[in-house]
N, C-alpha and C positions, 0 to 999 in steps of 0.2 A: 504493500500500500504506500502510495506517495504521501509524504508528510511535509515536504519543503519545496519551495519554488526551485531551489538548486537541483533537486532530484528531477523535477519535471523538465527543467531546461536540459539536463543531461540526457534524458530519454529522447526528447524531441530532436536534440542536436545530433544524436548518434544512431537512432533507430533506422534500420535499413528496410526490414520487411514489415508489412502490415501498417495499419493506422494506429497511432498511439492514443487511443481514445481516453484512457485515464489521465494521461499527462495533459492533454488538451483541455479536458473538462476541469482539471485541477486549476490550471492557469486562468481559464475563463471565469472561474468562481472567486478568484483572488481580488483583493482591493487594488486599485490602481497604485502603481509605485514607479519611481524613477527607474529602478532596475528593470522592471517589466517593459516599460515604455522604450527603453534603450534596445532591448531585445527585439521588440516589434519593429522599430525604426530600422535597425540593422538588417533584419530579415527582408523587409520590403525593398530597402535600398539596394541590397545585394541579391535580389531574387533571381536575376539572370546573370550573375557573376560566375564565370566558369571556374573560379578558384575557391570562393568562399564556402561553398557547400559540396565540394567534390570529394568523394571517398577514394583515396588511393588504394585501399584494400580491395574494394569491390569494383573500382573503375567505373563508377556511375555518379551522376548528380543525385544527391539526396533530396527528398521532397520536403526538407525542413522548412523552407519559406512558406509552403502551402499550409503546414500545420500552424505556423505563427500567424498567418493571414486569417485562419479560422479563429484563433484565440483573439485576434484584434476586433472581431465582431462585438465583443463584450468590453472592449477597452478603447472606444473611439475617442480620439482627441485631435486637437489641431496639430500636434506633433507628427501625425501621420499624413497630413495633406501632401507635402512635397515628395516624400519617398513613394507614396502610392501613385501619384501622377507620373513620376519618373518611370514607372513600370510601363507606361504607354509610349515611352520614347525609344523602346527597344523593338527591333524588328524580329519578333519570334512568332512561330506558328502558334495558332490558338491551342491552349491547353487548359487544364483545370486551374492552374494558378491565375491565368488571365480571367477565367470565369469568376474566381473568388475575388479578384481585384475589382471587377465590375460590381460585384455584390457590395464590396466595401465603399465604392464610389457612391452608390445609392444610399447606403447607410449613413455615411458621413454627411451627405447633402440633406438627408432627412433630419439629422441632429443639428447641423450647422448650416441652415439654408442660405444665409447671407454670406457668412465668411467663406464657406467652402465653394459655393457657386462663383463668388468673385474670384477665388483662386483658380477655379477651372476656366473661367473666361480669360484670365491672364494667360493661362497655359495654352488655350486655343489660339489666342491672338499671337502669342510668341511663335507657335508652330506655323501659323499661316504666314507670318512675316518672314520666317526662315524657309518658306516654300517646302515645308516638310511633308513627306508622304507616310511617315510612321503612323502606327495605329492609335492616334490620340482620339479617334472617333468614339472609343469606348468610354471616355469620360463624359460624353454627352448625357449619360444617365442622370447627372446632377441637375440638368435642366428641368426634370420632372418636379423638382422641389424648389425651384426658384421663386422669388417673391415678385409682386407686381412692380415694385420699384426698379427691378433689374432688367425689365424687358426692353427698355430703350437700348440698353447696351447689347442685350442678347440679339435684338433685331439688327443692330448695326454691323454685327459680324457677317451678315449676309451681303454686305456691300463690299467686302474685302476681296481682293484678287488672290489668285493662287490658293483658294480654299478647296483642297482636294477631296474633302469629305462633306461637301455642301449638301449632297443628296441625303445623307444620313442625318445631318443637322435639320434639314427640312422635315424629315419624317418625325423626328422627336417633337418639333414645334407643331407639326400638324396634329399630333396626338393630343396636344394641350387644348386645341379648339378655342383659341382666343380671337376675339373680334379684331384686336389691333394686329394680330398676326395675319389674319385674312387680308387686311388692307396692305400690309407689308408684302405679302406674297403677290398681290396684284401689282404693286408698284414696281417690283423687280422682275416680273415675268418677261417684259420685252427684252431685257438685256441677255436673257438666256434662250432667246428664240432659236429654234432648230437644234436644241440639245436635249439630252435625256433629263437634265435638270428642269427644263421647261415642262416636260411631261409630269414630273413629280409635283411641281408647283401647281399645275392645272388640276391635277387629281385632288390635291388637298383644298384647293379653292372650291372645287365642286363638292367635296365632302362638307366643308364648312357652310356652303350655301344650300345644303340638303339635296344636291343633285346626284350624289353617288350613293348607291345602296349596298355596296359590297364592303364598306369600311368596317374594320375591326380595330378598335382603339387599343393602342399599345400601352403598357405600363412598365415601370422600372423593374429591372430584374429582381431587385431585393424584395419586391412585393409578390413576385411569382414563386420564388424559391421557397421550399419548406423552411420555416424559421428554425426548426430543430435540425441543426447541422448534421447530426448522425443519420437522420432519415435521408438526407441528400447524398451523403458519401458512402453509406454502407453498401449500396449496390455496386460500388466501384472498388470494393475491397480487392478484387482479383488483380487490379492494375498494380497494386503495391505488394503483391504476394511473393514476387520473385526478386531476389537480390543479385541474381547472376548477370554478368555483363554479356553482350552478344557473343564474344569469343568463348566464354565459359559455357554458354548454351550450345556452342557448336553450330550456331545458325547464321543466317545471313545478317550482315550489318546493315540496318536501315538508315536512311538519310538523317533521321532525327535522333538516332541512338548516340550516346556519348562516344567520342572518337576513341578507338582502342589504343591510340598512341599515348593516352593518359593526359592530354592537354587540358581536358575539362570542357572542351568545346564540343558542339555537335559534329558528327561525322561529316555532314554536308558543308560545314564551315571550316573544316580542317583538312584532313588527309584526302578526302574525296576530291577537293580542288586540285591537289597535287597529282592525283591519279588520272584526272581528266585529260 
C-alpha cells in the first residue's frame, strides 16, 4: 500500500508494464503542494522529450507523462498553462497523451475561463505570426468556455493571415451559435471565396440562420469523456501490457516505435532516415 507521495512518484516514474492505478489515485487525492506541482510541470514540459522518460533497460519511452497528465486533472493550476500549451508545439502523431492534453485544455478553461483562454489566444496568435503548421488547433477547446468579453479578440483572429487551422477554428465558433459570430462569418466570407474555408463559413451561416438540418452541435472533449479516468483507460490496458522493445519481440520495427539504436527518438525520426 502506498503511504507517501515519494512512493507514488517512484512507481509512476519507473513502472514499465500496466497502468499504475494506485499511485495515480494516491496523487490525485493529495492536497496541492509545490513538490507535486513541480512534478506535473516537468512531466508536461518534457512529455515528448526523447531523453527525459527513456528507459535504457527496456529501450522504450515510458508512459510516465501520461500518468502525470491524469493526476493533473485533480491539480489544475495556472502553473500548468505554459507547459500544457507547449505540448501542441511538437509535431507528433496523435496518441493518448495528446488526447489527455486536450482533456486538460478543456478542464483548465472551465476552471480559469478568462486567464487560460487569454493565454490560449496569445498562443494562437504567436503561432499564426510564426506561420506555424504545428498542431496548436487542439487548444481551440478552450474557446468553449470563453467569456462574452473575449469575443472581440476571438473574432479578430479570423482576420489574420497564415492561419493554417482556420477551418477548425470556424467549427468551434460555429458550435457556440452566437449572433455576433454569425455576423463575423458573413463579413469575412468574401475574402475566402473559392476555398474550402468559404464552404465551412457558409455551412455555419446556414446553421445559425436555421437553414441547415443536419447540424450536430459539438462540445468540448472534457464534457464527453467519462469523468472517472479509470473507466476511460481500463479498456486500453493491453496497450501498456508489454515492456518489450521491437527487437526483443523479434518483430518488425514500426515507424512510430522507439528507435532500436537507443537514441530515444522514434524510428521514423532517427535511423529510418539514414536507411532511406
